[in-house]
C-alpha positions in Angstrom: 18.1 -46.7 44.3 16.4 -43.9 46.2 16.9 -41.6 43.2 15.3 -44.1 40.9 12.3 -44.4 43.2 12.0 -40.6 43.5 12.1 -40.2 39.7 9.5 -43.0 39.3 7.1 -41.3 41.7 7.6 -38.0 39.9 6.9 -39.5 36.5 3.8 -41.2 37.9 2.6 -37.9 39.3 3.1 -36.2 35.9 1.3 -39.0 34.1 -1.6 -38.9 36.5 -2.0 -35.2 36.0 -2.3 -35.7 32.3 -4.8 -38.5 32.6 -8.3 -38.0 31.4 -10.8 -38.5 34.4 -14.4 -39.4 33.6 -17.3 -38.3 35.8 -18.2 -41.0 38.3 -20.3 -41.0 41.4 -17.2 -41.9 43.5 -15.7 -38.5 42.9 -18.4 -36.8 44.9 -19.1 -36.8 48.6 -22.8 -37.4 48.2 -25.1 -38.8 45.5 -26.9 -35.5 45.4 -23.6 -33.6 44.6 -23.0 -36.1 41.7 -26.5 -35.6 40.4 -26.2 -31.9 40.6 -23.0 -32.0 38.5 -24.6 -34.2 35.9 -27.6 -31.8 35.7 -25.2 -28.9 35.2 -23.5 -30.8 32.4 -26.8 -31.5 30.8 -27.9 -27.8 30.9 -24.5 -26.8 29.6 -24.7 -29.3 26.7 -28.3 -28.1 25.9 -27.1 -24.5 25.4 -23.8 -25.7 23.7 -25.5 -27.7 21.0 -28.0 -25.0 20.3 -25.1 -22.6 19.7 -25.6 -20.6 22.8 -22.0 -20.8 24.0 -22.1 -17.9 26.4 -25.0 -19.5 28.3 -23.2 -22.9 28.3 -20.0 -21.6 30.0 -21.3 -21.0 33.6 -22.7 -24.6 33.8 -19.5 -26.1 32.4 -17.2 -24.0 34.7 -19.2 -25.1 37.8 -18.6 -28.7 36.9 -15.0 -28.1 36.0 -14.3 -27.0 39.6 -15.2 -30.6 40.7 -13.3 -32.3 37.9 -10.8 -30.1 36.0 -9.2 -33.1 34.3 -12.0 -34.2 31.9 -10.8 -33.9 28.3 -14.2 -33.5 26.7 -15.3 -30.9 29.1 -12.1 -28.9 28.6 -12.6 -29.1 24.8 -16.2 -27.8 25.1 -15.2 -24.9 27.3 -12.5 -24.1 24.7 -15.0 -24.1 21.9 -17.3 -21.8 23.9 -14.5 -19.4 24.6 -13.4 -19.5 21.0 -16.9 -18.6 19.8 -16.9 -15.7 22.3 -13.5 -14.6 20.9 -11.8 -15.1 24.3 -8.8 -16.7 22.5 -6.3 -16.9 25.4 -8.8 -18.8 27.5 -9.8 -21.0 24.6 -6.1 -21.9 23.9 -5.6 -22.9 27.5 -8.5 -25.3 27.5 -7.8 -26.8 24.1 -4.2 -27.5 25.0 -5.2 -29.1 28.3 -7.9 -31.2 26.5 -5.3 -32.6 24.1 -2.8 -33.3 26.9 -5.5 -35.3 28.7 -6.6 -37.1 25.6 -5.0 -36.6 22.2 -8.1 -38.1 20.5 -10.6 -36.0 22.4 -11.8 -34.6 19.1 -10.6 -35.1 15.5 -10.3 -31.3 15.1 -8.4 -30.5 18.4 -5.3 -29.4 16.5 -7.5 -27.1 14.3 -9.2 -25.7 17.4 -5.8 -25.0 19.0 -4.6 -23.3 15.8 -7.7 -21.1 15.6 -7.2 -19.9 19.2 -3.5 -19.2 18.6 -4.3 -17.2 15.4 -7.0 -15.3 17.3 -4.4 -14.6 20.0 -2.0 -13.3 17.2 0.5 -16.1 17.8 0.7 -16.7 14.1 3.9 -18.8 14.0 2.5 -21.3 16.6 -0.8 -21.3 14.8 0.9 -22.1 11.5 2.5 -25.2 13.2 -0.8 -26.4 14.5 -2.6 -25.9 11.2 0.1 -28.0 9.5 -0.2 -30.7 12.2 -4.0 -30.8 11.6 -3.5 -31.0 7.8 -0.9 -33.8 8.1 -3.4 -36.0 9.9 -6.2 -35.6 7.3 -7.1 -38.4 5.0 -5.7 -37.9 1.5 -9.2 -38.3 0.1 -10.7 -35.5 2.2 -10.1 -32.8 -0.4 -12.6 -30.3 1.2 -10.9 -30.3 4.6 -7.4 -30.3 3.0 -8.3 -27.2 1.0 -9.7 -25.5 4.1 -6.5 -26.3 6.0 -4.3 -25.0 3.2 -6.3 -21.7 3.2 -5.7 -21.4 6.9 -2.0 -22.0 6.4 -1.8 -19.4 3.6 -3.7 -16.9 5.7 -1.2 -17.4 8.6 1.8 -17.0 6.3 0.3 -13.7 5.0 -0.3 -12.4 8.6 3.3 -13.3 9.5 4.7 -11.4 6.5 2.4 -8.4 7.1 3.5 -8.2 10.7 7.2 -8.4 9.7 6.7 -5.6 7.1 5.1 -3.4 9.8 8.1 -4.0 12.1 10.5 -3.3 9.3 8.8 -0.1 8.4 8.9 1.0 12.1 12.7 0.3 12.2 13.4 1.9 8.8 16.0 4.7 9.1 14.6 6.5 6.0 12.3 8.9 8.0 15.1 10.0 10.3 17.6 10.3 7.5 15.3 12.5 5.5 14.8 14.8 8.5 18.6 15.1 8.9 19.2 16.1 5.2 20.7 19.6 5.0 18.3 22.2 3.6 19.6 24.6 0.9 20.8 28.0 2.1 18.8 30.4 0.0 20.9 33.4 1.2 24.0 32.0 -0.5 22.4 31.5 -4.0 23.4 34.0 -6.7 20.9 36.4 -8.2 21.1 34.5 -11.5 20.1 31.3 -9.7 17.3 33.0 -7.9 16.0 34.4 -11.2 16.0 30.9 -12.8 14.1 29.5 -9.8 11.6 32.3 -10.0 10.9 31.6 -13.6 10.5 27.8 -12.9 8.2 28.6 -10.0 6.0 30.8 -12.1 5.8 28.2 -14.8 4.9 25.6 -12.2 2.2 27.8 -10.8 0.7 28.2 -14.3 0.7 24.5 -14.8 -0.8 23.9 -11.4 -3.6 26.4 -12.0 -4.5 24.7 -15.3 -4.3 21.2 -13.7 -6.6 22.0 -10.7 -9.9 21.7 -12.6 -8.8 18.3 -14.0 -7.9 17.0 -10.5 -11.4 18.1 -9.3 -13.0 16.2 -12.2 -10.9 13.1 -11.5 -12.0 13.2 -7.8 -15.6 13.5 -8.9 -15.4 10.6 -11.2 -13.7 8.4 -8.6 -16.4 9.4 -6.1 -19.1 8.3 -8.5 -17.7 4.8 -8.9 -19.4 2.5 -6.3 -17.1 0.3 -4.2 -17.7 -3.4 -4.4 -18.9 -4.9 -1.1 -17.6 -8.5 -0.8 -19.0 -10.9 1.7 -19.1 -14.6 2.3 -21.9 -16.9 3.5 -22.0 -20.6 4.3 -24.4 -22.6 2.2 -26.0 -25.4 4.2 -28.8 -26.6 2.0 -30.3 -26.4 -1.5 -33.7 -27.6 -2.6 -36.2 -27.2 -5.4 -39.0 -26.6 -3.0 -38.9 -24.2 0.1 -37.6 -25.8 3.3 -39.4 -25.1 6.6 -37.6 -23.9 9.7 -37.7 -27.2 11.5 -36.0 -29.0 8.6 -33.2 -26.4 8.6 -32.8 -26.7 12.3 -32.0 -30.4 11.9 -29.1 -29.4 9.6 -27.9 -26.4 11.8 -29.0 -25.5 15.3 -26.2 -22.9 16.1 -26.5 -19.2 16.8 -25.7 -17.9 13.3 -28.8 -16.6 11.4 -30.2 -18.7 8.6 -31.0 -16.8 5.4 -32.2 -17.8 2.0 -32.3 -16.8 -1.6 -33.5 -18.2 -4.9 -30.7 -19.0 -7.4 -31.0 -20.7 -10.8 -34.4 -22.1 -9.8 -33.3 -23.5 -6.4 -33.8 -22.3 -2.9 -30.4 -21.8 -1.3 -30.0 -21.6 2.5 -27.1 -20.0 4.2 -25.7 -19.2 7.7 -23.6 -16.2 8.6 -22.5 -13.1 6.6 -18.8 -12.5 6.8 -16.7 -9.6 5.5 -13.6 -11.7 6.0 -13.0 -14.9 4.1 -10.7 -16.3 6.9 -13.5 -15.7 9.5 -16.0 -17.4 7.1 -13.7 -20.4 6.7 -13.2 -20.7 10.5 -17.0 -20.7 11.0 -17.4 -23.3 8.2 -14.9 -25.5 9.9 -16.5 -25.2 13.3 -20.1 -25.6 12.0 -19.8 -29.4 11.7 -22.0 -29.5 8.6 -20.5 -32.1 6.3 -21.6 -30.7 2.9 -21.6 -27.0 3.7 -19.4 -24.7 1.6 -18.5 -21.0 1.2 -20.4 -18.7 -1.3 -19.1 -15.3 -2.4 -21.4 -12.3 -2.7 -20.5 -9.1 -4.4 -22.8 -6.1 -3.6 -25.4 -8.6 -2.2 -25.4 -10.8 -5.4 -24.2 -14.3 -5.4 -21.1 -15.0 -7.6 
């Protein structure tokens, strides 16, 4: 009976630790302390929703000292750390947010996956991406495609890392070092003569080939390398849009740029060399109809 009571108390303690706690005045010693916490939350949210995540963090962290078990606050802190590329801290807060409330945000599994991938925990990230994808509605083709791209990227990173490890463990380099070198002193005069003839022929061939190699290098140098980048299109209109209109669509920290394409004004955010980074930013932008656009040498494709 005592054992049963003890286990019940322990389970209750574990459950209470994983319970989401909302902000209420009763948590604070004075009304002023409560109002101060709410003001810090407001200031944090103001920076957060303007995309100024670094500025939002100090306000959120002050409030978290008072209530560390609020799911939404932990999620926002996780997002801020993720955007600042502090992946280990982001992972910690995302996982806690989900433990406190599994429905804290529809993209909590995606957020966990991004932080794991950033922390180079690719196998765990792969699991989280699959969890996120499994919960998507079958009609949400855009988000399913994004999730599949993340999964494919993770699989590639896992394979690449395995190949690096395999190369490091490969015995080929050490074996080649141990191969016995031919003893020139034991070769016959006849063999030496044949080698000399072959060496002279090789020298003649090399001398003739050298100008060709130089020409090849010159031709290769003259060929411009393609610069590939990705931007996120957030709007398109026949007439130019003003800044205030665009800010209603996106108020984050990424720079908004524009170009005219096929008679329409196209508006973009970000400029990414990596497709995976662009996809990650697209997913976290929260813009429903946004999508990736590929640019080659500054021209839209």
